[in-house]
C-alpha positions, -999 to 999 in steps of 0.1 A, spaced: -658 573 697 -642 579 734 -635 552 752 -660 553 776 -686 555 749 -669 524 733 -676 503 767 -711 520 771 -722 506 738 -704 473 739 -724 464 775 -758 475 759 -749 453 726 -732 421 746 -765 405 747 -776 406 713 -736 396 700 -737 367 724 -772 356 706 -753 358 676 -732 336 679 -752 310 697 -771 312 664 -741 305 642 -730 281 664 -763 263 661 -766 270 625 -732 253 616 -737 221 638 -771 215 620 -753 219 589 -729 191 598 -761 171 611 -775 175 577 -742 159 563 -746 130 581 -724 139 609 -727 135 644 -714 171 657 -710 155 692 -681 136 682 -670 153 651 -664 186 671 -634 173 692 -641 203 717 -678 221 725 -682 249 704 -696 279 725 -697 312 717 -675 335 737 -673 374 740 -641 398 741 -634 405 779 -640 445 780 -604 450 788 -591 431 759 -616 450 735 -605 482 747 -570 477 743 -575 464 706 -593 496 699 -575 524 716 -540 509 728 -522 484 703 -516 509 673 -543 493 652 -550 529 639 -587 522 634 -612 549 620 -641 535 639 -632 507 660 -664 497 670 -674 487 637 -641 481 625 -633 453 652 -652 423 641 -640 398 666 -663 410 696 -681 375 699 -667 340 683 -671 307 678 -647 280 671 -648 246 655 -623 220 665 -618 189 643 -596 158 640 -582 164 607 -571 194 583 -596 175 556 -624 178 581 -615 214 586 -630 216 549 -664 202 558 -671 230 584 -659 257 559 -683 244 532 -711 245 558 -702 280 566 -697 293 530 -731 282 519 -750 293 548 -776 323 534 -781 335 567 -752 354 567 -726 370 543 -686 352 547 -651 370 546 -618 363 557 -611 377 588 -590 411 576 -573 410 614 -562 372 611 -550 376 578 -526 407 584 -510 386 619 -505 358 593 -483 378 574 -466 394 603 -464 363 625 -460 333 599 -443 308 620 -472 315 648 -501 309 622 -481 284 598 -511 258 600 -541 258 572 -570 271 594 -596 286 584 -609 319 601 -639 341 589 -661 370 598 -697 359 590 -725 388 591 -759 388 599 -776 394 563 -806 407 577 -822 412 612 -828 381 625 -848 374 660 -826 348 682 -851 344 710 -857 374 730 -833 395 707 -833 407 675 -799 405 661 -792 437 638 -784 429 603 -745 428 601 -737 420 633 -704 401 629 -687 369 645 -658 356 638 -653 322 635 -625 298 637 -618 262 626 -591 245 637 -577 208 639 -574 196 675 -533 197 668 -534 230 655 -554 240 684 -527 230 708 -503 246 688 -522 278 691 -530 276 727 -490 275 737 -479 301 710 -503 327 714 -501 343 742 -466 325 760 -447 331 729 -457 359 711 -468 384 733 -431 382 750 -400 402 740 -393 389 706 -355 400 706 -347 379 740 -323 347 734 -347 321 749 -379 335 722 -358 330 696 -348 290 708 -382 286 716 -393 297 681 -369 270 666 -383 244 684 -423 254 677 -409 255 641 -398 219 647 -435 212 664 -453 226 635 -436 204 610 -445 176 631 -477 181 637 -481 184 598 -467 148 596 -488 134 622 -515 149 606 -509 129 571 -500 96 595 -535 105 611 -551 109 576 -536 75 559 -548 54 592 -583 69 584 -587 62 549 -574 24 556 -596 18 582 -624 34 560 -616 9 531 -611 -20 558 -650 -15 572 -667 -8 539 -683 -39 539 -696 -36 578 -705 1 570 -725 -7 539 -744 -38 560 -753 -17 584 -770 10 560 -788 -17 543 -799 -34 578 -808 -2 593 -831 8 565 -847 -25 561 -850 -26 603 -869 12 599 -889 -4 571 -903 -37 584 -904 -28 621 -922 2 617 -892 24 637 -860 35 632 -834 13 652 -811 27 680 -774 18 667 -746 9 690 -708 -6 687 -725 -41 690 -730 -41 655 -699 -39 643 -683 -66 669 -713 -88 650 -705 -80 616 -669 -86 622 -674 -121 637 -698 -128 602 -681 -105 577 -682 -134 550 -721 -132 550 -722 -100 538 -726 -104 504 -743 -81 481 -773 -99 480 -776 -95 519 -807 -68 509 -822 -94 491 -820 -120 516 -832 -104 544 -861 -90 524 -868 -123 511 -865 -139 550 -888 -107 559 -914 -116 532 -912 -155 541 -917 -149 577 -940 -120 578 -941 -122 619 -909 -109 624 -912 -74 623 -939 -75 646 -917 -93 671 -890 -70 669 -913 -41 674 -931 -60 704 -896 -66 725 -883 -32 711 -888 -12 748 -877 -41 767 -847 -62 751 -819 -44 738 -813 -71 712 -844 -61 693 -834 -24 688 -801 -32 669 -797 -36 632 -780 -68 638 -812 -88 649 -819 -89 610 -787 -108 605 -795 -132 636 -829 -139 624 -813 -146 589 -781 -168 596 -803 -187 622 -828 -196 594 -804 -206 573 -767 -214 587 -778 -221 625 -754 -243 637 -724 -212 621 -742 -189 647 -738 -213 675 -704 -217 668 -693 -179 659 -716 -160 678 -697 -131 694 -716 -120 721 -742 -143 749 -764 -170 734 -791 -158 756 -795 -127 736 -809 -142 706 -824 -176 724 -858 -157 717 -846 -156 675 -844 -194 676 -876 -201 694 -893 -176 672 -879 -198 636 -885 -229 654 -846 -239 658 -828 -254 687 -800 -239 709 -787 -270 714 
């Protein structure tokens, strides 16, 4: 295939490749959501499909000594999607979503693996590079993506991404025999060791934080479930739940579920009261409102002494239960 033929075909198929990249991105984010993750916060950089620039594609196909027999078919990163997470352990979560999807076939990116062998310093970190190919003809909007259409998928941590952005173009496309390149390579090697150490430290911190907040997270799950059951709609969860649960951590006992159920059965109007205030009062959209009712009913003085937000927010709770805020 001549360059002009290559370019003409690429221009005619760009829409299909972009559609396929978008499909891959959307499928992976849905898979992360199915795991209970919020892609908007779990992914540290928005994942957007990117088409390879025409000049770069032609250069790779014909002018870099790659010796492709059929460059158009063999170059598999004509479109790519990058997923950037915080920690190395989270790379595997994205990897599992990709490998379990039946809309495509999954293989390691051969070009990336070759680069890793030839330039081990640049690719020292444990990122994942895949090529996913459409397992069948797939309609994406107005575009029919042909079976076998490839998309490169990269998975990195934020620190790995910063390392790659610095080294890929700024170091490894310069003359490798110059003294400055050798000096910089030694510095980059040090930075890679630091990145791995920082990732380990971050992982330890996250594990300890998760263990420390297990009681609050369990309480939030319980109250969110009971809120939906008794109010008839899901709550809108925000950070004030952590504030309230932290103030009354000793009251978040293993009997919490049973205590709230007993409360809601005894005062069967509470669910309706919460529902009637849902649209107009922020307080009554939060799962912690159930804890507020429980504690105001059983230990009103404790609430008055330790309530971490404004008392005005829960005055209706006192009124509903016939308790005084004084």
